[in-house]
C-alpha positions as CSV (number, residue, x, y, z in Angstrom):
1,M,7.0,-10.8,1.4
2,S,8.6,-9.2,-1.5
3,V,10.7,-11.3,-3.9
4,F,13.4,-8.7,-4.4
5,T,15.1,-6.2,-2.1
6,H,16.1,-4.0,-5.1
7,V,17.0,-4.0,-8.8
8,T,20.1,-2.3,-10.3
9,V,20.9,-1.1,-13.8
10,G,24.2,0.4,-15.0
11,T,24.7,3.7,-16.6
12,N,27.5,5.5,-18.5
13,D,26.1,9.0,-17.9
14,L,24.9,9.4,-14.3
15,N,23.6,12.9,-14.7
16,K,21.4,12.0,-17.6
17,A,20.2,8.8,-15.9
18,R,19.3,10.8,-12.8
19,A,17.2,13.3,-14.8
20,F,15.5,10.5,-16.8
21,Y,14.6,8.4,-13.8
22,D,13.5,11.4,-11.7
23,N,11.1,12.2,-14.5
24,V,9.7,8.8,-15.4
25,L,9.6,7.2,-12.0
26,S,7.8,10.2,-10.6
27,T,4.8,9.1,-12.7
28,L,4.7,6.0,-10.6
29,G,5.1,7.7,-7.2
30,L,8.7,6.9,-6.8
31,K,11.3,9.5,-5.8
32,R,15.1,9.6,-5.6
33,I,15.9,8.9,-2.0
34,A,19.7,8.9,-2.1
35,D,22.7,9.8,-4.2
36,L,25.9,7.8,-3.8
37,D,28.3,10.6,-4.6
38,E,29.2,10.2,-8.3
39,N,28.7,6.4,-8.3
40,G,24.9,6.2,-8.5
41,S,21.4,7.0,-7.1
42,I,18.6,5.1,-5.5
43,W,14.8,5.5,-6.0
44,G,11.9,4.1,-3.9
45,V,8.9,5.0,-1.8
46,D,9.6,3.9,1.8
47,A,12.7,1.9,1.1
48,P,15.4,1.7,-1.6
49,S,14.1,-0.4,-4.5
50,F,15.8,0.8,-7.7
51,F,19.4,1.6,-8.1
52,V,21.3,3.2,-11.1
53,L,25.0,2.8,-10.7
54,K,28.2,3.2,-12.6
55,P,29.7,-0.4,-12.8
56,A,31.9,-1.2,-9.8
57,N,34.5,-2.8,-12.1
58,G,35.2,0.5,-13.9
59,Q,34.1,-1.0,-17.3
60,P,31.4,0.6,-19.4
61,A,27.8,-0.3,-18.5
62,S,26.2,-2.6,-21.0
63,V,22.7,-3.9,-21.6
64,G,21.7,-7.5,-20.6
65,N,20.2,-9.2,-23.6
66,G,16.8,-10.6,-22.5
67,V,16.8,-8.6,-19.2
68,T,13.8,-6.3,-18.5
69,V,13.2,-4.3,-15.3
70,S,9.4,-4.0,-14.7
71,F,7.9,-1.4,-12.4
72,E,4.4,-1.7,-10.8
73,A,2.1,1.2,-11.6
74,P,-0.8,2.3,-9.4
75,N,-3.1,2.5,-12.3
76,R,-3.3,2.6,-16.1
77,A,-3.0,6.4,-16.4
78,A,0.4,6.1,-14.6
79,I,1.5,3.7,-17.3
80,D,0.5,6.0,-20.0
81,A,2.3,8.9,-18.3
82,F,5.5,6.8,-17.8
83,H,5.6,5.7,-21.4
84,A,4.9,9.3,-22.7
85,A,7.7,10.7,-20.4
86,A,10.2,8.1,-21.7
87,L,9.3,8.8,-25.3
88,A,9.6,12.6,-24.7
89,A,13.1,11.9,-23.3
90,G,14.0,10.3,-26.7
91,C,13.6,6.7,-25.6
92,P,12.2,4.1,-28.0
93,D,8.7,2.6,-28.0
94,E,9.3,-1.1,-27.2
95,G,5.6,-1.8,-26.6
96,A,2.8,0.8,-26.5
97,P,0.5,1.1,-23.5
98,G,-2.2,-1.5,-23.7
99,T,-3.7,-4.8,-22.5
100,R,-1.5,-7.9,-22.4
101,D,-3.3,-11.2,-22.8
102,W,-1.1,-13.4,-20.6
103,A,-2.8,-12.3,-17.3
104,P,-6.2,-11.0,-16.4
105,H,-6.4,-7.2,-16.5
106,A,-2.7,-6.9,-17.4
107,Y,-2.0,-3.4,-18.8
108,A,1.6,-2.5,-19.7
109,A,4.0,-0.5,-21.7
110,Y,7.7,-1.0,-22.7
111,T,10.6,1.3,-23.5
112,R,14.3,1.5,-22.9
113,D,16.3,4.0,-20.8
114,L,19.0,6.3,-22.1
115,D,21.6,3.5,-21.7
116,G,19.5,0.9,-23.5
117,N,18.2,-1.0,-20.5
118,K,14.7,-2.4,-21.3
119,L,12.0,-1.1,-19.0
120,A,8.4,-2.2,-18.5
121,V,5.6,-0.8,-16.3
122,Y,2.6,-3.0,-15.4
123,C,-0.8,-2.7,-13.6
124,F,-3.1,-5.7,-13.0
125,K,-6.2,-3.7,-12.0
126,A,-9.3,-3.8,-14.1
127,A,-9.6,-0.4,-15.9
C-alpha cells in the first residue's frame, strides 16, 4: 500500500512549471497525464501522483518552509540526470547527487523548482 495518493505544489507561472516538470520528471519515467485547463497539470506513470496547481484561493503560491517533495528514482543515473536538468533550467543546487548516510545505499540530490519548492530525488539501490 502506498502512503500517499498524490502530492501537490503551487505555482505562479503554470506554463514555466509545465515545461520544467515535463523535463525533470521525464528523467524519472514520469509523464504529464492531464492538464486541468489553466489551473494545473498532473504527472504520473499509471495513476496521478504529482500535481502542480495554481492556488484555489486565488492568492500567490508560496513555498512551505521545511517542506520537501521527494521523488523515487529507478537508479542513480536518473538522479544525476534529474539534478542536471534542474540546474540547466536555472534552479539552485540544494544538495549535489551523492550518497546519504542515514539509510543503506541511499543516493540522492536536492534542488528547488522555478517557484522555490524544494525537491529531492532518491534511490535506495546499491550502485
